[in-house]
C-alpha positions as CSV (number, residue, x, y, z in Angstrom):
1,X,-2.2,-8.4,-0.8
2,X,0.1,-9.4,-3.6
3,X,3.5,-7.8,-4.3
4,X,6.3,-8.7,-6.7
5,X,9.8,-7.0,-6.5
6,X,12.8,-7.5,-8.7
7,X,16.4,-6.3,-8.4
8,X,16.2,-7.0,-4.7
9,X,19.5,-6.7,-2.8
10,X,18.3,-7.2,0.8
11,X,15.3,-8.6,2.6
12,X,14.6,-9.0,6.3
13,X,11.6,-10.2,8.3
14,X,10.9,-8.9,11.8
15,X,8.7,-11.7,13.2
16,X,7.6,-9.8,16.3
17,X,6.2,-6.8,14.3
18,X,5.3,-8.9,11.2
19,X,7.2,-6.4,9.0
20,X,9.1,-7.4,5.9
21,X,11.7,-4.9,4.7
22,X,12.8,-5.2,1.0
23,X,15.6,-3.1,-0.5
24,X,15.0,-2.8,-4.2
25,X,16.6,-0.5,-6.7
26,X,18.0,1.6,-3.7
27,X,14.5,2.0,-2.2
28,X,13.4,0.6,1.2
29,X,9.9,-0.9,1.1
30,X,8.1,-2.0,4.3
31,X,5.3,-4.5,4.0
32,X,3.1,-5.1,7.1
33,X,1.5,-8.4,8.0
34,X,4.0,-10.9,6.8
35,X,4.5,-14.0,9.0
36,X,6.9,-16.2,6.9
37,X,9.8,-15.6,4.6
38,X,11.1,-18.5,2.4
39,X,14.5,-18.1,0.8
40,X,15.5,-20.5,-2.0
41,X,19.2,-20.0,-1.4
42,X,21.2,-18.0,1.1
43,X,24.1,-16.3,-0.5
44,X,24.9,-14.2,2.5
45,X,23.1,-13.2,5.7
46,X,23.7,-11.2,8.8
47,X,23.2,-12.1,12.5
48,X,20.0,-10.0,12.6
49,X,18.4,-12.1,9.9
50,X,18.9,-9.8,6.9
51,X,19.5,-11.7,3.7
52,X,21.6,-10.2,1.0
53,X,20.8,-11.2,-2.6
54,X,22.4,-10.4,-6.0
55,X,19.5,-8.8,-7.8
56,X,17.0,-11.3,-6.5
57,X,13.2,-11.4,-6.6
58,X,10.8,-11.2,-3.7
59,X,7.1,-12.2,-4.1
60,X,4.6,-11.6,-1.3
61,X,1.2,-13.3,-1.3
62,X,-1.0,-12.9,1.8
63,X,1.2,-13.3,4.8
64,X,4.0,-15.3,3.1
65,X,7.0,-14.0,1.2
66,X,9.4,-15.9,-1.0
67,X,12.8,-14.7,-2.1
68,X,14.7,-16.1,-5.0
69,X,18.3,-15.3,-6.1
């Protein structure tokens, strides 16, 4: 699996269910089977692990996701 999202405003990984949730252009996208999320910088996050970005980019390759601001 290979995905690439731009204009991302939120991203969150639920490690128990291995679900990555990406909010892009007002749409909620759920990607199954993701084990790791790497974030290059953390502008703002919530206690539940949701990361807020200013029109960032999220790339998913296999079971690893990378978020860039």
